[in-house]
C-alpha positions in Angstrom: 0.0 0.0 0.0 2.9 2.3 0.6 4.0 2.1 -3.0 0.5 3.0 -4.2 0.4 6.0 -1.9 3.8 7.2 -3.2 2.7 6.9 -6.8 -0.5 8.8 -6.1 1.3 11.6 -4.4 4.0 11.8 -7.1 1.3 12.3 -9.7 -0.2 15.2 -7.7 2.9 17.3 -7.0 5.4 19.4 -9.0 8.5 18.0 -7.3 8.0 14.2 -7.2 11.6 13.6 -6.1 10.9 15.3 -2.7 7.9 13.0 -1.8 8.6 10.9 1.2 6.2 8.5 3.0 7.0 7.0 6.4 5.0 4.0 7.4 4.5 3.4 11.2 2.8 0.1 11.9 0.8 -0.6 15.0 -1.4 -3.5 16.2 -4.6 -2.3 14.6 -3.5 0.8 12.8 -1.0 1.8 10.1 0.1 5.4 10.1 1.5 7.1 7.0 3.4 10.4 7.4 3.5 12.3 4.1 6.4 14.7 3.5 7.0 16.8 0.4 8.2 20.2 -0.8 6.5 23.1 1.0 5.1 24.4 -2.3 3.3 21.1 -2.9 1.5 20.7 0.4 -1.5 22.6 -0.8 -1.8 20.2 -3.8 -1.8 17.2 -1.5 -4.3 18.7 0.9 -6.6 20.1 -1.8 -9.4 22.6 -1.6 -11.0 22.3 1.8 -9.0 19.1 2.4 -10.9 17.1 -0.3 -7.9 15.5 -1.9 -6.3 14.2 1.3 -9.8 13.2 2.5 -10.2 11.1 -0.7 -6.8 9.5 -0.1 -7.7 8.7 3.5 -11.0 7.2 2.4 -9.4 5.0 -0.3 -6.7 3.7 2.0 -9.2 2.9 4.8 -11.3 0.9 2.3 -8.2 -1.0 1.2 -7.1 -1.7 4.7 -10.5 -2.9 6.0 -9.9 -6.3 4.3 -6.9 -6.7 6.7 -8.9 -5.6 9.7 -6.7 -2.5 10.2 -7.3 1.2 10.1 -5.1 3.7 8.2 -4.2 7.1 9.4 -2.7 9.5 6.7 -1.1 12.6 8.1 0.6 15.5 6.1 3.7 16.6 7.9 5.4 20.0 7.3 
């Protein structure tokens, strides 16, 4: 799932080489910390948070088969 998230983010931003995703596994949750160039944070978040909300919804749907919950956070 991490590779899918990275490919989605790289398609959204202007500086794909600066996209970094850190996966922090837990017992029932998986947390992804997204880091990118400061100019591209707005593109990942989207208008009123709709883009990052859609990414969160997609990954929660994917992880429900495994019985886990996904947390996606954008880090400055």
